[in-house]
C-alpha positions in Angstrom: -54.6 115.9 46.8 -56.3 114.5 49.9 -59.1 112.0 49.7 -61.7 114.5 51.0 -60.8 117.1 48.4 -61.0 114.7 45.5 -64.3 113.4 46.7 -65.7 117.0 47.1 -64.4 117.9 43.6 -66.0 114.8 42.0 -69.3 115.3 43.8 -69.6 119.0 42.9 -68.7 118.3 39.2 -71.3 115.5 38.8 -74.0 117.4 40.7 -73.4 120.2 38.2 -73.6 118.0 35.0 -76.0 115.3 36.1 -79.0 116.0 33.8 -76.9 116.7 30.7 -74.6 113.8 31.3 -77.5 111.4 31.6 -79.0 112.7 28.3 -75.8 112.7 26.4 -74.8 109.2 27.4 -78.2 107.6 27.6 -77.8 105.4 24.6 -74.0 105.1 24.6 -73.9 101.3 25.1 -75.9 100.8 21.9 -72.8 101.5 19.8 -70.3 99.5 22.0 -70.7 95.8 21.3 -67.5 94.8 23.2 -68.5 96.8 26.3 -71.9 95.0 26.2 -70.2 91.7 25.8 -68.2 92.2 29.0 -71.4 93.3 30.8 -73.2 90.2 29.4 -70.4 87.9 30.6 -70.5 89.5 34.1 -74.3 89.2 34.2 -74.0 85.5 33.4 -71.6 85.0 36.3 -73.6 86.9 38.9 -77.2 86.3 37.9 -77.8 83.8 40.6 -75.5 85.4 43.2 -77.9 87.7 44.9 -77.6 91.5 44.9 -75.0 93.2 42.7 -73.7 96.7 43.5 -73.1 99.2 40.6 -70.6 101.4 42.4 -70.3 104.9 40.9 -73.6 104.3 39.0 -74.1 107.8 37.8 -77.6 108.1 36.2 -78.1 104.4 36.4 -77.8 103.3 32.8 -75.5 100.4 33.5 -77.6 99.4 36.6 -80.6 99.3 34.4 -78.8 97.4 31.6 -77.7 94.7 34.1 -81.3 94.4 35.4 -82.5 93.9 31.8 -80.0 91.0 31.7 -81.6 89.4 34.8 -79.3 90.8 37.5 -80.6 92.0 40.8 -78.5 95.2 40.5 -78.7 98.4 42.6 -76.7 101.6 42.3 -74.5 103.7 44.6 -73.1 107.1 43.6 -71.3 110.0 45.3 -73.5 112.6 43.6 -76.9 113.2 45.1 -78.0 114.8 41.8 -76.9 111.8 39.8 -78.9 109.6 42.2 -81.9 111.8 41.8 -81.7 111.5 38.0 -81.3 107.7 38.3 -84.3 107.4 40.5 -86.4 109.4 38.1 -85.2 107.5 35.1 -85.5 104.0 36.6 -88.3 104.0 39.1 -88.5 100.8 41.2 -84.7 100.4 41.1 -82.7 101.0 44.3 -80.2 103.9 44.2 -78.3 105.2 47.2 -75.9 108.1 47.8 -72.6 106.7 49.0 -68.8 106.7 48.5 -66.8 103.8 47.1 -64.1 104.5 49.7 -66.6 103.8 52.6 -69.6 101.8 51.5 -72.6 101.5 53.7 -72.8 97.8 53.1 -72.1 94.9 55.3 -69.2 92.6 54.9 -69.8 90.0 52.1 -73.2 91.6 51.3 -73.2 91.4 47.5 -72.5 88.7 45.0 -71.1 91.1 42.4 -69.8 94.6 42.1 -69.3 96.9 39.1 -66.8 99.8 38.8 -67.8 101.0 35.3 -65.3 103.9 34.7 -66.1 105.0 38.3 -62.4 105.0 39.4 -61.3 107.4 36.6 -61.3 110.3 39.1 -59.6 108.4 41.9 -56.0 109.4 42.5 -53.9 106.2 41.9 -52.6 106.2 45.5 -56.2 105.8 46.7 -57.2 102.9 44.4 -56.1 100.3 47.0 -58.8 101.7 49.3 -61.5 101.4 46.7 -60.5 97.9 45.8 -60.3 96.9 49.4 -63.8 98.1 50.0 -65.0 96.2 46.9 -63.3 93.0 48.3 -64.9 93.6 51.7 -68.5 93.8 50.5 -68.1 90.9 48.0 -69.2 87.5 49.2 -66.7 84.7 48.7 -66.9 83.6 45.1 -68.4 87.0 44.1 -67.3 88.7 40.9 -66.1 92.2 40.0 -66.1 94.0 36.7 -64.0 97.1 36.2 -63.8 99.4 33.2 -61.1 102.0 33.0 -59.1 104.3 30.7 -55.8 102.7 29.6 -52.6 104.8 29.9 -50.4 106.6 32.4 -51.5 110.2 32.8 -53.7 112.7 34.5 -55.7 115.4 32.8 -57.6 118.3 34.4 -61.0 119.1 33.0 -62.3 122.7 33.3 -65.3 122.1 31.1 -67.5 119.1 30.3 -71.0 118.2 29.2 -71.7 121.8 28.6 -70.7 123.1 32.0 -67.7 124.6 33.7 -66.2 122.3 36.3 -63.0 121.2 37.9 -62.2 117.5 37.7 -59.1 115.3 37.3 -59.3 112.3 35.1 -56.8 109.4 35.3 -55.6 106.8 32.8 -54.0 103.7 34.4 -51.7 101.0 33.1 -53.5 97.6 33.0 -50.6 96.0 34.8 -51.1 98.5 37.7 -54.8 97.8 37.9 -54.2 94.0 37.9 -51.5 94.3 40.6 -53.7 96.4 42.9 -56.7 94.1 42.5 -54.4 91.2 43.4 -53.2 93.0 46.5 -56.8 93.6 47.5 -57.4 89.8 47.3 -59.1 89.7 44.0 -58.1 87.3 41.2 -58.3 88.7 37.6 -59.5 86.0 35.2 -60.4 87.9 32.1 -59.0 91.0 30.4 -60.2 93.0 27.4 -58.2 96.0 26.0 -59.9 97.6 23.1 -59.0 100.5 20.8 -61.0 103.8 21.1 -64.2 103.9 18.9 -65.3 106.9 16.9 -67.1 108.5 19.8 -63.9 108.3 21.9 -61.2 109.4 19.5 -58.9 111.2 19.5 -58.4 111.9 23.2 -59.6 108.9 25.1 -57.1 106.2 24.0 -57.5 102.5 24.7 -60.2 101.2 27.1 -59.7 98.4 29.6 -62.1 95.9 31.1 -61.2 93.3 33.7 -63.3 90.6 35.3 -62.1 89.4 38.7 -63.4 87.3 41.6 -63.0 86.9 45.3 -61.8 83.4 46.1 -64.2 81.2 48.0 -63.5 79.7 51.4 -61.7 76.4 51.3 
């Protein structure tokens, strides 16, 4: 699968499901205390660091959650329909259409970046490009939070959120994610692997959360 085809597939799928996805997952974080704990730790690290990019923000629920924690967060997503939903749901918050593989951000432009399950549709061979872009836009000393599905498999979805679609979903080994982040120049300093909760069983498996940072200049 080429980069352009996976991006097209992802954009079309999320344009299709945007409104229903936003409604179904609107309150998802309420029942996930460990997920909220990782977001809270990240917020504490970046609250005074300037702007923070929520990359692959979808309908903006994590962006808004971070802003409620005092973070100057904005969102970027591949899907124009997701961005439209985010703007309607969270007026006054900045949301932009863009790709994690080629961000329209200057070098060292943000103090933090979030990849909240936004790499689950990225073929593993293209993860280095995503992580390199995150490293590029992070200021020295900036922090990154990534959430991902733990495993070593690919599944193809033909239906989701009440719609027919065509979308690959990837589970990645934590060791692989840590290695690729390291190769991109990011240092992992905290890891959480949790078991699936009731809303995720039986198909989702373990969930991974890594905090990493871009080393400062000597």
